[in-house]
C-alpha positions as CSV (number, residue, x, y, z in Angstrom):
1,M,-6.6,6.1,-24.4
2,C,-3.0,7.5,-24.2
3,F,-1.5,5.7,-21.2
4,S,1.8,7.5,-20.9
5,T,4.3,9.5,-22.8
6,S,6.3,6.3,-23.6
7,V,3.3,4.2,-24.7
8,K,1.3,4.6,-27.8
9,C,-2.5,5.3,-27.5
10,F,-4.4,2.1,-27.2
11,Q,-7.9,0.8,-26.6
12,I,-9.2,-1.3,-23.7
13,K,-12.2,-3.5,-24.1
14,R,-13.9,-4.5,-20.8
15,Q,-16.5,-7.1,-20.1
16,L,-19.3,-6.4,-17.7
17,P,-18.2,-6.6,-14.0
18,E,-19.2,-9.8,-12.2
19,L,-19.1,-11.1,-8.7
20,I,-16.8,-14.0,-7.9
21,R,-18.2,-15.9,-4.9
22,P,-16.4,-18.5,-2.8
23,A,-16.2,-21.9,-4.6
24,S,-18.1,-23.6,-1.8
25,P,-20.5,-22.3,1.0
26,T,-18.8,-20.3,3.7
27,P,-20.0,-19.3,7.2
28,H,-22.6,-16.4,7.3
29,E,-21.5,-14.5,10.4
30,I,-20.7,-11.0,11.6
31,K,-17.0,-10.3,12.3
32,L,-16.0,-7.2,14.1
33,L,-12.9,-5.3,12.9
34,S,-10.3,-4.3,15.4
35,D,-9.9,-0.8,16.8
36,I,-6.8,-0.4,14.6
37,D,-8.7,-1.5,11.5
38,D,-11.6,0.9,11.7
39,Q,-9.9,4.2,12.4
40,N,-11.2,7.0,10.3
41,G,-7.9,7.4,8.5
42,L,-8.2,4.0,6.9
43,R,-11.7,4.2,5.6
44,Y,-10.8,4.3,1.9
45,H,-9.8,2.0,-0.9
46,E,-6.2,1.4,-2.0
47,S,-5.0,0.1,-5.4
48,M,-2.1,-2.1,-6.4
49,V,-1.0,-3.2,-9.9
50,S,1.3,-5.9,-11.3
51,F,2.6,-6.3,-14.9
52,Y,3.3,-9.9,-16.2
53,K,5.2,-11.1,-19.3
54,R,3.6,-13.8,-21.5
55,R,4.2,-17.3,-20.3
56,G,7.4,-18.8,-21.5
57,D,10.6,-20.0,-19.9
58,Q,9.5,-18.4,-16.7
59,D,6.5,-20.8,-16.5
60,T,6.1,-22.0,-12.9
61,S,3.0,-24.2,-13.2
62,N,2.0,-27.3,-15.0
63,R,-0.6,-25.5,-17.0
64,S,-0.7,-25.1,-20.8
65,K,1.2,-22.1,-22.1
66,E,-1.9,-21.1,-24.0
67,E,-4.1,-21.0,-20.9
68,D,-6.0,-17.8,-20.3
69,P,-4.9,-15.8,-17.2
70,V,-8.4,-14.5,-16.8
71,K,-9.9,-18.0,-16.4
72,V,-7.0,-19.1,-14.2
73,I,-7.2,-16.2,-11.8
74,K,-11.0,-16.2,-11.6
75,A,-11.0,-19.8,-10.6
76,A,-8.2,-19.3,-8.1
77,L,-10.0,-16.3,-6.6
78,A,-13.1,-18.4,-6.0
79,E,-11.1,-21.2,-4.3
80,T,-9.0,-18.8,-2.2
81,L,-12.2,-17.0,-0.9
82,E,-13.1,-20.3,0.8
83,S,-10.3,-19.5,3.3
84,Y,-10.6,-15.7,3.1
85,Y,-14.4,-15.7,3.1
86,P,-14.7,-12.3,5.0
87,F,-13.4,-10.7,1.8
88,A,-16.5,-11.9,0.0
89,G,-18.7,-10.1,2.5
90,R,-19.6,-6.4,3.0
91,V,-18.6,-3.9,5.7
92,I,-21.4,-2.7,7.9
93,E,-21.5,-0.2,10.7
94,A,-22.2,-1.5,14.2
95,P,-23.2,0.6,17.3
96,K,-20.9,3.5,18.2
97,E,-19.5,3.7,14.6
98,K,-17.7,0.4,15.0
99,L,-17.1,-1.4,11.7
100,A,-17.8,-5.0,11.1
101,V,-17.8,-7.5,8.2
102,D,-21.1,-9.2,7.3
103,C,-19.8,-12.4,5.8
104,T,-22.6,-12.7,3.2
105,G,-20.6,-14.6,0.6
106,E,-21.7,-12.1,-2.1
107,G,-18.3,-12.1,-3.6
108,V,-15.6,-9.8,-4.9
109,M,-16.0,-7.8,-8.0
110,F,-14.1,-8.9,-11.1
111,I,-13.5,-7.3,-14.5
112,E,-12.1,-9.1,-17.6
113,A,-10.5,-6.8,-20.1
114,D,-8.3,-6.8,-23.2
115,A,-5.8,-4.1,-24.3
116,D,-4.4,-3.5,-27.8
117,V,-0.9,-3.1,-26.5
118,T,2.1,-5.2,-25.6
119,L,4.2,-5.1,-22.5
120,E,7.2,-4.1,-24.6
121,D,5.3,-1.0,-25.6
122,F,5.7,0.3,-22.0
123,G,9.5,0.5,-22.6
124,D,12.4,-1.1,-20.8
125,E,11.2,0.0,-17.3
126,V,7.6,-0.3,-16.2
127,R,7.3,2.2,-13.4
128,P,4.7,4.4,-11.7
129,P,2.9,6.7,-12.1
130,F,0.5,5.3,-14.6
131,P,-1.6,8.1,-16.1
132,G,-5.0,6.6,-17.1
133,F,-4.8,3.9,-14.5
134,D,-8.6,4.1,-14.2
135,E,-8.8,2.2,-17.4
136,L,-6.8,-0.7,-16.0
137,L,-8.9,-0.8,-12.8
138,Y,-12.3,0.5,-13.7
139,D,-14.1,2.2,-10.9
140,V,-17.5,0.4,-11.1
141,P,-20.1,2.9,-9.9
142,G,-20.9,2.3,-6.2
143,S,-18.0,-0.1,-5.7
144,S,-15.8,2.4,-3.9
145,E,-18.1,2.9,-1.0
146,I,-16.8,1.9,2.4
147,L,-20.1,0.3,3.6
148,H,-22.2,-2.3,1.7
149,A,-19.8,-2.5,-1.2
150,P,-17.4,-5.2,-2.5
151,L,-14.2,-5.3,-0.4
152,L,-12.1,-6.2,-3.4
153,L,-12.2,-5.1,-7.0
154,V,-10.0,-7.0,-9.4
155,Q,-9.3,-6.4,-13.1
156,V,-7.2,-8.7,-15.3
157,T,-6.3,-7.1,-18.6
158,R,-4.8,-9.3,-21.3
159,L,-2.1,-7.7,-23.4
160,R,-1.6,-8.4,-27.1
161,C,1.8,-10.0,-26.5
162,G,0.4,-12.7,-24.2
163,G,1.2,-10.9,-21.0
164,F,-1.3,-9.3,-18.7
165,I,-1.9,-6.7,-16.0
166,F,-3.4,-7.7,-12.6
167,A,-4.9,-4.7,-10.8
168,L,-6.6,-4.9,-7.4
169,R,-8.3,-2.4,-5.2
170,F,-9.1,-3.2,-1.5
171,N,-11.0,-1.6,1.4
172,H,-8.1,-0.6,3.6
173,A,-10.2,-1.0,6.8
174,I,-10.2,-4.8,6.4
175,S,-6.5,-5.3,5.6
176,D,-3.1,-3.6,5.2
177,G,-0.5,-4.0,2.5
178,A,1.1,-7.1,4.2
179,G,-2.3,-8.7,4.5
180,I,-3.3,-8.1,0.8
181,A,0.1,-9.3,-0.3
182,Q,-0.5,-12.5,1.7
183,F,-3.9,-12.9,0.0
184,Q,-2.5,-12.3,-3.5
185,K,0.2,-14.9,-2.9
186,A,-2.5,-17.3,-1.7
187,V,-4.5,-16.7,-5.0
188,A,-1.2,-17.3,-6.9
189,E,-0.5,-20.6,-5.2
190,I,-4.0,-21.9,-6.0
191,A,-3.5,-20.7,-9.6
192,R,-0.3,-22.7,-9.8
193,G,-2.2,-25.8,-8.7
194,A,-2.0,-25.9,-4.9
195,S,-5.0,-27.3,-3.0
196,A,-4.8,-24.7,-0.3
197,P,-2.8,-21.6,0.7
198,S,0.5,-22.4,2.3
199,V,-0.2,-19.7,5.0
200,T,-3.5,-20.2,6.8
201,P,-5.3,-16.9,7.1
202,V,-5.9,-15.7,10.7
203,W,-8.7,-13.3,11.6
204,M,-8.4,-12.7,15.4
205,R,-9.0,-9.0,15.2
206,Q,-9.6,-8.9,19.0
207,L,-5.8,-8.9,19.4
208,L,-5.7,-5.3,18.4
209,N,-8.7,-4.0,20.3
210,A,-8.5,-1.4,23.0
211,R,-7.9,-2.5,26.5
212,D,-10.5,-2.4,29.3
213,P,-10.1,0.3,30.6
214,P,-8.3,2.0,27.7
215,G,-5.2,4.1,28.5
216,I,-2.9,6.0,26.2
217,T,0.6,5.1,27.2
218,S,2.7,6.4,24.3
219,I,3.1,9.7,22.4
220,H,1.2,9.7,19.1
221,R,2.1,12.8,17.1
222,E,0.5,11.1,14.1
223,Y,-2.9,11.9,15.6
224,D,-2.3,15.4,17.0
225,A,-5.5,17.3,16.9
226,T,-5.9,19.9,14.1
227,P,-8.9,21.4,12.4
228,Y,-8.8,18.7,9.7
229,S,-7.6,15.7,11.7
230,N,-10.9,14.2,12.7
231,T,-12.7,14.4,9.3
232,K,-14.9,11.4,8.6
233,T,-15.1,11.9,4.9
234,Q,-13.6,9.0,3.0
235,D,-11.8,11.3,0.7
236,P,-10.7,14.3,2.8
237,F,-7.6,15.2,0.7
238,A,-7.6,17.1,-2.6
239,S,-4.7,16.9,-5.1
240,H,-2.9,20.2,-5.6
241,K,-3.1,21.3,-9.2
242,D,0.6,22.2,-9.4
243,L,1.7,18.7,-8.3
244,V,2.7,15.9,-10.5
245,E,4.0,12.4,-9.7
246,R,7.5,11.1,-10.8
247,S,9.5,8.0,-10.2
248,F,13.2,7.9,-9.3
249,F,15.3,4.8,-9.0
250,F,18.0,4.3,-6.3
251,G,20.2,1.3,-7.0
252,P,23.0,-0.1,-4.7
253,G,25.5,2.4,-6.2
254,K,23.4,5.4,-5.4
255,I,22.6,4.2,-1.9
256,S,26.3,3.4,-1.2
257,A,27.1,7.0,-2.3
258,I,24.7,8.4,0.3
259,L,26.1,6.1,3.0
260,T,29.5,7.8,2.6
261,F,28.1,10.8,4.4
262,L,27.5,8.8,7.5
263,P,29.9,7.7,10.2
264,A,31.1,4.1,9.8
265,N,29.3,2.8,13.0
266,L,26.0,4.3,11.8
267,R,26.3,2.7,8.4
268,L,26.3,-0.7,10.0
269,M,23.2,0.1,12.1
270,C,20.9,1.8,9.6
271,S,18.8,0.3,6.8
272,D,18.4,1.5,3.2
273,F,15.0,2.8,4.3
274,D,16.4,4.9,7.1
275,V,19.0,6.4,4.8
276,L,16.6,7.2,1.9
277,T,13.9,8.5,4.1
278,A,16.4,10.8,6.0
279,C,18.0,12.0,2.9
280,L,14.8,12.8,1.1
281,W,13.2,14.5,4.1
282,R,16.3,16.7,4.7
283,Y,16.7,17.9,1.1
284,R,13.0,18.2,0.4
285,T,12.8,20.5,3.5
286,R,15.7,22.5,2.2
287,A,14.1,22.9,-1.2
288,L,10.9,24.2,0.3
289,Q,12.7,27.1,1.9
290,T,10.4,27.0,4.9
291,S,10.8,29.3,7.9
292,P,13.7,28.0,10.1
293,E,11.6,27.9,13.3
294,K,8.8,25.9,11.7
295,E,8.3,22.2,12.7
296,A,9.5,19.6,10.2
297,K,7.9,16.1,10.4
298,V,8.3,12.8,8.6
299,M,5.8,9.9,9.0
300,F,6.2,6.4,7.8
301,A,4.4,3.1,8.1
302,V,5.9,0.4,10.3
303,N,4.7,-3.2,10.1
304,A,4.2,-4.1,13.8
305,R,3.4,-7.9,13.4
306,S,6.8,-8.9,14.8
307,R,6.9,-6.2,17.5
308,F,4.4,-7.8,19.8
309,N,5.5,-10.2,22.5
310,P,4.7,-12.8,21.3
311,P,4.4,-11.7,17.7
312,L,1.0,-11.7,16.0
313,P,0.1,-15.1,14.6
314,K,1.5,-15.9,11.2
315,G,-1.3,-15.4,8.7
316,Y,-2.9,-12.4,10.4
317,Y,-4.2,-10.2,7.6
318,G,-5.8,-7.3,9.4
319,V,-4.3,-3.8,9.7
320,A,-1.2,-4.1,11.9
321,F,1.0,-1.1,11.1
322,A,1.7,2.1,12.9
323,T,2.8,5.5,11.5
324,P,5.3,7.0,14.0
325,V,6.5,10.5,13.4
326,A,10.0,12.0,13.6
327,V,9.9,15.7,14.5
328,T,12.5,18.5,14.6
329,T,12.7,22.1,13.5
330,V,13.5,23.1,9.9
331,E,16.6,24.9,11.2
332,E,17.9,21.8,13.0
333,L,17.1,19.5,10.2
334,I,19.0,21.6,7.6
335,K,22.0,22.7,9.7
336,N,22.9,19.3,11.1
337,P,24.7,16.5,9.2
338,L,22.7,13.7,7.6
339,E,23.5,11.4,10.6
340,Y,21.3,13.6,12.7
341,T,18.3,12.9,10.4
342,V,19.0,9.2,10.1
343,E,19.1,8.9,13.9
344,L,15.7,10.7,14.2
345,V,14.2,8.3,11.7
346,M,15.7,5.2,13.5
347,K,14.5,6.4,16.9
348,A,10.9,7.0,15.7
349,K,10.9,3.6,14.0
350,S,12.1,1.9,17.2
351,E,9.2,3.3,19.2
352,V,6.7,1.0,17.6
353,T,6.2,-1.9,20.0
354,G,3.3,-4.1,21.0
355,E,2.6,-1.6,23.8
356,Y,2.7,1.3,21.3
357,M,0.0,-0.5,19.1
358,K,-2.2,-1.1,22.2
359,S,-1.9,2.6,23.0
360,V,-3.0,3.4,19.4
361,A,-6.1,1.1,19.8
362,D,-6.9,2.8,23.2
363,L,-6.5,6.3,21.6
364,M,-9.0,5.3,18.9
365,V,-11.6,4.5,21.4
366,L,-10.9,7.5,23.7
367,K,-10.6,10.1,21.0
368,G,-13.2,9.0,18.4
369,R,-11.0,7.2,15.9
370,P,-9.1,10.3,14.5
371,A,-7.5,10.3,11.1
372,H,-3.8,10.6,10.6
373,V,-2.5,14.2,10.6
374,V,-0.6,14.9,7.4
375,E,-0.4,18.7,7.3
376,S,3.2,19.8,6.9
377,A,4.4,16.2,7.0
378,F,6.5,14.2,4.6
379,L,5.0,10.7,4.3
380,V,6.9,7.6,3.3
381,S,5.6,4.1,2.8
382,D,8.0,1.1,2.1
383,L,6.3,-1.6,0.0
384,R,9.5,-3.5,-1.0
385,R,9.4,-6.3,1.5
386,L,5.6,-7.1,1.5
387,G,5.9,-9.7,-1.2
388,F,4.0,-8.2,-4.1
389,D,7.0,-8.8,-6.3
390,Q,6.7,-12.6,-5.5
391,V,3.1,-13.0,-6.6
392,D,3.4,-15.7,-9.4
393,F,0.1,-16.9,-11.0
394,G,2.1,-19.3,-13.2
395,W,3.5,-16.7,-15.6
396,G,6.6,-16.0,-13.4
397,E,7.1,-13.0,-11.1
398,P,5.9,-9.6,-12.3
399,V,8.2,-7.1,-14.0
400,Y,6.6,-4.4,-11.8
401,A,4.4,-4.9,-8.7
402,G,3.3,-2.3,-6.2
403,I,1.5,1.0,-6.0
404,A,-0.2,2.3,-9.1
405,E,-0.5,5.9,-7.9
406,L,-0.2,7.9,-4.7
407,P,-3.3,7.1,-2.8
408,T,-5.8,9.8,-2.4
409,E,-5.4,10.0,1.4
410,L,-1.7,10.8,1.0
411,R,-2.1,13.5,-1.6
412,E,-1.8,17.2,-0.9
413,Q,-4.2,18.8,1.6
414,G,-5.0,21.5,-0.9
415,R,-5.6,24.1,1.8
416,G,-3.2,26.7,0.8
417,E,0.0,25.0,1.8
418,R,2.4,23.4,-0.7
419,D,4.7,21.7,1.8
420,Q,3.1,18.3,2.1
421,C,4.2,15.5,-0.1
422,S,4.2,11.7,-0.2
423,S,6.6,9.0,-1.3
424,L,6.3,5.2,-1.7
425,L,9.2,2.9,-2.0
426,T,8.7,-0.1,-4.2
427,K,10.9,-2.9,-5.4
428,T,11.3,-3.5,-9.1
429,C,11.7,-7.0,-10.6
430,H,13.0,-6.3,-14.0
431,G,15.8,-8.9,-13.8
432,R,18.3,-6.4,-15.4
433,G,21.3,-6.4,-13.2
434,E,21.3,-3.6,-10.7
435,R,17.5,-3.1,-11.1
436,D,16.9,-6.3,-9.2
437,Q,17.9,-4.6,-6.0
438,C,16.8,-1.0,-6.5
439,S,14.2,1.1,-4.8
440,S,11.7,3.0,-6.8
441,L,10.6,6.3,-5.3
442,L,7.2,7.5,-6.4
443,T,7.1,11.1,-5.2
444,K,5.6,14.5,-5.9
445,T,7.1,17.4,-7.8
446,C,5.9,21.0,-7.7
447,H,6.9,23.7,-10.2
448,G,9.7,21.6,-11.5
449,K,11.3,20.9,-8.1
450,V,11.3,17.5,-6.4
451,Y,9.9,17.6,-2.9
């Protein structure tokens, strides 16, 4: 296969998929998902990927430098599944379309592979998108179903240089990015010789169930009804043929340059995420040349674990994020200075509280678990602080860790409009000066323009 324009064509040899079961017997029980977990908009599989150098000076375990990453990670997965045993089960549908996990202990799906390529062949910077990613995470027929299918699919691909690629796909209804990062770090700790994860996993999905009686107490523009917003297909979005994915890097120097457009007091209050999201939303809208009176929206994921009072228990690995929306008109967004847009983003982000999350859960029950509304919206997801870049199986931290491609559910609606696009902010770990602190923007371009 030809992986990208900067990497030579190479071959991947895969072994037959196998199921990795917990290392010891685990409880066989039915565990209900929360009303946040099983919303229709999360009934899909998400993929992550990490690239690792060969073991050398960065060795952080007591293992032999010649040890096989496949064997190490397989064994660690089995041990970690003793604590995270719901991942070894299967999602089933309970009455009233409620999802649950049947903890059968059947296991997660694992693929061993070898690639005739080195990490150096990918160039100085490993960055998404990764054309041909389906070779690094083979979609085993039937494995991507939501019901009665493995909840995790893992492929470890050895590279000719001694490095390897760790790719994982997970059923988004059972966990979010923070939860999967927690799981991956647990596997890595076991791989490095720990006897148990340092963070004990917490199920407790009842904490994010609807109240009795349910009552919507917040405004949720992310679920506004549209002809397409209540679809129950697991892949309701189609990729627009004119759209391609590109990565752009924003280091401290570039972010500082953007900050000069803001008043001094606002610079002290806003985050890099606020600034980048506002800047991209504003100039993408300008580039689209949309009608001035049309509504302009930006949506983004907010981890709500710390926004409850008290916060959710440490170790909670269910879905615990909200997707608030900042809304204005195209005219207001373009004519006002950047500070206007930054303040819109900050206000929307601040609305996510424990009460807001309870209101989302109530909305799911009252309105039939609608999917997110993405038409005419710019979507941003920040993965930099979830910890994927800290997952160390004993070969050191990855040179890249994060999203492999824009997930299907964030791709273009394909219904005649060109004005939807998606971005994901990821953190790079190249260890090359400024790159240590930069944000990678994986976004869409259309007809040569960046949106």
